[in-house]
C-alpha positions in Angstrom: -60.8 13.9 -34.8 -59.3 11.0 -32.7 -55.2 11.3 -32.0 -53.7 7.4 -31.6 -50.7 7.1 -29.8 -49.6 3.7 -30.4 -45.9 2.4 -28.3 -43.9 -0.4 -29.0 -41.2 -2.0 -27.0 -37.8 -2.6 -29.8 -34.9 -4.7 -29.4 -32.3 -3.3 -30.9 -28.7 -5.0 -30.6 -25.8 -3.0 -29.3 -23.1 -1.5 -31.7 -18.9 -2.4 -31.0 -17.6 -5.3 -28.6 -20.0 -7.3 -26.8 -18.8 -8.1 -23.3 -21.3 -10.7 -22.4 -20.2 -10.7 -18.6 -20.4 -7.2 -18.2 -23.6 -5.6 -20.1 -26.5 -7.0 -22.4 -26.0 -6.6 -26.0 -29.3 -5.8 -27.0 -31.1 -2.5 -26.0 -34.5 -2.1 -25.1 -36.2 0.8 -26.2 -39.5 2.3 -27.0 -41.1 3.5 -30.9 -44.6 6.1 -31.3 -46.4 6.7 -33.8 -49.4 9.2 -33.5 -52.1 8.9 -36.0 -54.8 11.9 -36.4 -57.9 10.1 -37.9 -61.8 10.6 -38.0 -62.4 6.9 -38.7 -64.0 5.1 -36.3 -63.0 1.2 -35.6 -60.6 -0.4 -33.1 -57.1 1.6 -32.2 -55.4 -2.1 -34.2 -57.8 -1.6 -37.7 -57.3 2.1 -37.7 -52.9 1.2 -37.4 -53.8 -1.8 -39.9 -55.3 0.4 -42.3 -53.3 3.2 -41.6 -49.5 1.2 -42.4 -51.9 0.1 -45.7 -52.6 4.1 -46.9 -48.8 4.6 -46.0 -46.8 1.8 -47.5 -49.9 2.2 -51.0 -48.2 6.0 -51.4 -44.4 4.7 -50.1 -44.6 3.2 -53.6 -45.0 4.9 -56.8 -44.8 3.8 -59.6 -41.6 4.6 -61.6 
């Protein structure tokens, strides 16, 4: 099994009153995703497969 760890830098708008002269209105943090797989390929290919599979499983017929 392979363990792939992905880190993505994300910008989120700060909530509350904005004081542009004192603070930045955007906060930056990291999002992490860990994928355990036996699939071969580049990390980008595995992530693309994982995201596609997750979107298929997330949609259920009503």
